[in-house]
C-alpha positions, 0 to 999 in steps of 0.5 A: 764538222763542216770540214769532215763533211765536206770531204765525206760529200766528195767521196759519196758523189761518186755514187752519181755514176753507179746509182741504179739507172731508174726509168725517167717517166718526165722529161728529166723532171720527176714529180718530186721536183714539184715539192716544196721549194722546188725539190724534195724535202730532207726531213732530219729523222729525230734531227740529225740521229746519226751523229748525236742522240736522237730528239735533242736539241743539239741533234735537230740543230746539226740536222739544220746545219747539214741542210735538213729542211725540216725536223722530226720530233716524236711526241709522247705526253708525261705525266702532267699532259707536257708534249716531250720529243721521245721515240717511244713512251718507254724511254729506257733504250733512249735516255740514261733513266735507268742509271739514275737511283732517284728514279729505279721504282718507276720501273714496271711492266705496260701493254703498248699497242697490245705488246707487253714491255718493261721500263720507264714510261713517259706518262710516269714521269712529271716534266719537272722530272724528266729535266733530271734525265738526259739522252742517249745514242740508241744504236750501239753502232754509232757513237756513244760519246754523247751520252748523258749530255743532252736534255729532252726538249718539249715540241715548244723547244723544238719549234723555237729552234726551229724558228731561231735557226731558220733566221740564222740560215736565211731559210724556212726550218719546218717541224714534222711531229709524230703523234706516238701511240695516239689510242695508248695515250688516250686511254691514259687520259693524255690524248695528243692531238688537242695538245699538238694543236694548243702548242702549233696555236700558241706558236702561230703555226696551227694553219694551211701555210705552216711550215708543218706535217703531222704524221701517224701510224694511226688513222683515227687520230689523224681523221679527227686533226683534220677537222680541227686543222688545216695543217698537212698531215701524213699518213705513215705506212708501216710493215713487219718485214720483208721476205726473201723474195722482196715481198712485204710481209705483216705481224702484229703490232706491225701489221695495221694501225693499232686503231683498226686492231681495236676497232676490229677492222680487218686488214693491214697497213698494205691495203691503204697503199692499193688505189682504194686505200689512197682514195681513203686516206686522201680524204683526210690527209695530204700524203703518205709516209711509206716505210721504203720497202713499199717503194722499192724492195729487195730480194735476197741474192742467196736463200737457205731454208727458206731464209736469207743467206750470206751471199757477199761472204762476210759472215752476215746476213743483211741488206748487202746481201739483197739486190734491188727489184723494179720500184712499185707503183705505190709513187704514181698511184699516191701522186694519182691521188694528189698525195705527197710521198714522204718514205723512211728511214734512210741510214748510211751503214752499210749493212743497211744497203743493198748489194747495187748500191756498193756500200754508198749511201746515196747511190740509194737517195739517188734511186729514190729521188729518181723515182719521184719521191717528194721528200724523205726521213735520213738519219743522215741528213747531209748525205741526203742533201748531197745527193739530192744536189747531185740530183738536182744538177742532173735535172736542171741545167740551169742549177748546174751553169749557176754552179759554174758560174758560181751563182749559187747563192742566187739560185733557188735549186743550189741552195742546197750546195751551200757546202761547196762555198767555202763562205 
């Protein structure tokens, strides 16, 4: 794996010459430079989920091996209140539960954030039963060869892995848990907030200096958490889609925080990214996690009947048929409020990359690093790390010097270049 990654990184490095040019407003030092460890964070989204089934210890471990600073477990609760790492309460798409005859009767319909869905829900299973279930790759275009091999971990398992791998790697590895559907869990009598804090307390990580961010798409639970912990909190910001002209569109359940819908509060997620909305976020959170088109969007190159059309002649309609728009003011406005900016989700598949990137994912990472993000979520942490290394070299002459002199092990800014060292 490391050898393949090494080869791939040199191929990806060509993006340094072809990445979209963005204005440098900080004399070569963007606001992201001041992030933790002196560089933008790389957050392993559900681990290294581009390579292995998401939310497994194996996926998290690979993300760390590939250079991620943080690993992200989405948290849902079992019937007996154990926090497990799953992307959704409904496990049908991410596990082999539908293939296990002992659980066939558990399949049912449930309403999650106002939308009815059918499947197998974590809250119908005890932790002992969850141990019988294995993870699968949720994306059909990705390697299915590891399906059914890896178990589902608890939140404690994830933290203990981060600590152990941190000792092995000689660096701090953080965790970035998301409380999934807090209102849904509260209505089940399985509220997530105290459970998350109890685990962090037992692990010695319930304090401001801990390598922890807690994130949520809802607002009320973050406000509750702020009264109970000093751990850093992040408001996630979602949306439904991107219109042909590059504007953000909204439709339920992705139009606004679900606790707003329950409380009857009007507005959309986008309201949280206005100067007024960001000022509100600052009263209870330390950062925002916006869907990446809020920062750099893309418009369709060809439009037919009001919809995007195939512009590159490959017979498909996807992000490759779009062209980048200038960066928005979201980062600058957030930083003016003292908020960190950690956008999601970066993926390597070419159909997900705007035409400007010419099929090379490193170009996208570089564009966002140049725009000033403080970190980002990636399914492919190795690509994010190599892009960050290239960005650091561009913005820090000392880092370039230490690399040339073979001293990068002793230079903090160069630690992301471990892949250049045969040792």
